[in-house]
C-alpha positions as CSV (number, residue, x, y, z in Angstrom):
1,M,-115.0,159.4,29.4
2,Q,-112.7,156.7,27.2
3,P,-110.7,154.2,27.6
4,T,-106.8,155.1,27.6
5,R,-105.2,155.6,23.9
6,V,-103.6,151.9,24.5
7,L,-107.0,150.3,24.8
8,Q,-109.0,151.8,21.3
9,G,-105.9,150.0,19.3
10,L,-107.6,147.5,17.7
11,R,-105.2,144.7,19.5
12,Y,-106.4,145.2,22.9
13,R,-110.2,145.8,21.8
14,K,-111.1,142.3,21.3
15,L,-108.9,140.8,24.2
16,R,-110.1,139.6,27.5
17,L,-109.4,142.5,30.0
18,T,-107.0,140.6,32.4
19,T,-105.5,142.0,36.2
20,K,-102.2,142.4,34.3
21,D,-103.8,144.7,31.8
22,T,-105.0,147.3,34.2
23,N,-103.6,149.0,37.0
24,K,-103.4,148.6,41.0
25,G,-107.2,147.0,42.7
26,F,-108.4,145.7,39.6
27,Y,-110.4,143.0,40.7
28,K,-111.5,140.6,37.9
29,G,-113.2,137.7,40.4
30,N,-114.4,134.1,39.4
31,R,-118.3,134.9,38.8
32,T,-118.8,132.9,41.8
33,G,-120.8,135.7,43.5
34,S,-120.7,136.8,47.3
35,M,-121.7,134.9,49.5
36,G,-121.9,137.6,52.5
37,T,-120.7,140.2,53.8
38,H,-117.2,141.1,55.1
39,T,-117.3,143.0,58.6
40,T,-115.2,145.7,59.7
41,Y,-113.1,143.1,62.1
42,G,-111.7,141.6,59.4
43,T,-113.5,138.5,59.3
44,Y,-116.3,137.5,57.0
45,K,-119.9,137.1,57.6
46,I,-122.1,134.4,55.8
47,D,-125.5,135.0,54.3
48,W,-127.6,131.9,53.8
49,A,-130.0,133.0,52.3
50,K,-127.2,133.4,48.9
51,V,-126.0,130.0,49.6
52,R,-126.8,127.3,46.9
53,T,-127.6,124.2,47.7
54,Y,-128.6,121.1,45.4
55,V,-130.8,119.0,45.8
56,C,-129.8,115.3,45.0
57,P,-132.7,113.8,43.6
58,N,-133.7,109.8,44.1
59,L,-131.1,107.4,41.9
60,S,-132.5,104.3,43.0
61,G,-134.4,103.4,39.8
62,F,-131.7,105.3,37.8
63,K,-130.5,103.0,34.2
64,L,-126.8,104.1,34.3
65,T,-124.0,102.6,36.6
66,P,-121.2,104.1,38.6
67,F,-117.2,103.9,37.0
68,V,-117.0,101.8,40.3
69,S,-119.2,98.9,41.3
70,R,-121.2,99.0,44.6
71,Q,-120.2,95.7,45.4
72,V,-116.8,96.5,45.8
73,N,-115.0,96.4,49.4
74,V,-112.9,98.9,51.0
75,V,-109.7,96.7,51.7
76,H,-107.5,99.0,54.5
77,D,-103.5,98.5,54.1
78,Q,-102.6,96.2,56.2
79,F,-98.2,96.6,57.6
80,P,-97.8,93.7,60.5
81,G,-95.0,93.9,62.7
82,D,-94.5,97.4,61.6
83,K,-94.5,100.4,64.4
84,L,-94.9,103.2,61.2
85,G,-97.7,101.5,59.3
86,P,-98.7,103.5,56.1
87,R,-96.1,106.7,57.0
88,N,-92.9,104.1,56.8
89,P,-90.9,105.7,53.9
90,H,-89.2,101.9,52.7
91,T,-92.7,100.4,53.1
92,Y,-93.6,103.7,50.8
93,L,-91.0,103.6,48.0
94,A,-90.8,99.3,48.4
95,R,-95.0,99.6,47.1
96,W,-94.2,102.5,44.8
97,K,-91.5,100.7,42.9
98,S,-93.3,97.7,42.5
99,E,-97.0,99.2,40.7
100,N,-94.6,101.6,39.0
101,G,-92.6,98.6,36.8
102,L,-89.3,99.6,39.0
103,D,-88.9,96.7,40.8
């Protein structure tokens, strides 16, 4: 068995094979591997032995610091007197214009 004449040519020999170069039914995948199996009922059953788990080490004495300081307090927006709050389109546009210099 040999590849077709088109694929034997020098142009296609060094190119990566994509789904557009082949006929129907070719699935290249994205190198993630399967985490389970498809059942006959159309569902997917996860095999927990195949699932990847990542263990993060203790970073309490780590010398590098994050991009954002750990002392930053989370401030939530407050909209006094506005029934819609953050969903109000006028408030959103006014804030967008002021932050992007279009005021």
